[in-house]
C-alpha positions in Angstrom: 1.7 4.7 -23.7 3.6 1.8 -22.7 1.4 -0.2 -20.3 4.2 -2.8 -19.3 6.6 0.3 -18.5 4.1 2.0 -16.5 3.5 -1.2 -14.5 7.1 -1.6 -13.9 7.4 1.9 -12.5 4.7 1.5 -10.2 6.3 -1.9 -8.8 9.6 -0.1 -8.8 8.3 1.8 -5.8 7.6 -1.3 -3.7 4.0 -0.7 -3.2 3.9 2.5 -1.8 1.8 4.0 -4.4 -1.1 2.2 -2.4 -0.5 4.0 0.9 -3.7 6.3 0.3 -5.7 3.3 0.0 -4.2 1.5 3.0 -4.8 4.6 5.1 -8.5 4.4 4.2 -8.8 0.9 5.0 -7.3 1.2 8.3 -9.7 4.1 9.2 -12.7 2.1 8.0 -11.4 -0.7 10.0 -11.8 1.6 13.0 -8.3 3.2 13.6 -8.1 6.8 14.1 -6.7 8.8 11.2 -3.8 9.9 13.2 -2.8 6.5 14.2 -3.2 4.9 10.5 -1.3 8.0 9.2 1.5 7.2 11.6 1.6 3.6 11.0 1.3 4.0 7.1 4.1 6.4 7.1 6.3 4.1 9.3 5.9 1.4 6.7 6.2 3.6 3.8 9.6 5.0 5.0 10.9 1.6 5.9 10.0 0.5 2.3 11.4 3.8 0.7 14.7 3.9 2.5 15.4 0.1 1.8 14.4 0.0 -1.9 17.1 -1.7 -3.9 18.9 -3.2 -1.0 19.3 -6.8 -0.4 16.7 -8.2 1.7 14.5 -5.2 1.6 10.8 -5.7 2.5 8.0 -4.3 0.2 5.3 -1.8 1.6 2.7 -4.9 2.1 5.5 -6.9 4.0 6.2 -3.9 6.4 2.5 -3.1 7.0 1.9 -6.9 7.9 5.0 -6.6 10.1 3.3 -3.8 12.1 1.5 -4.9 15.1 -1.2 -2.2 14.9 -1.9 -2.8 11.2 -2.0 -6.5 11.7 -4.5 -5.8 14.5 -7.0 -4.2 12.1 -6.3 -5.8 8.7 -5.3 -9.4 7.9 -3.3 -10.3 5.0 -6.5 -10.6 2.7 -7.9 -7.1 3.7 -4.7 -5.8 2.9 -4.3 -7.3 -0.5 -7.8 -6.1 -1.3 -6.9 -2.6 -0.4 -3.9 -2.7 -2.3 -5.3 -4.2 -5.6 -4.5 -2.1 -8.6 -7.7 -2.9 -10.2 -9.7 -0.7 -7.9 -7.8 2.4 -9.2 -9.0 1.6 -12.8 -12.6 0.4 -12.2 -14.0 3.5 -13.9 -11.6 4.2 -16.7 -14.3 3.3 -19.3 -16.8 5.4 -17.9 -14.1 8.4 -17.4 -12.9 8.0 -21.0 
């Protein structure tokens, strides 16, 4: 296992790997699942189609630029939702 390479691979996706956690955060903030899904999909596709191009925004920036998302989650809440540490909190218990 090469942790640095794994981290680079995840970062190469522009943050889209966190889409499920953002969807959950939006629904917990009161957005309907359908509206949250549409907002996350818009931001993910904007990120995905622009990957590697000059001036491309990452997933977080695209989410913050979306008025529907910004009305429910501020920058701090979005950062917390996208924190990769949440994915590894139970690693020791699992293994």
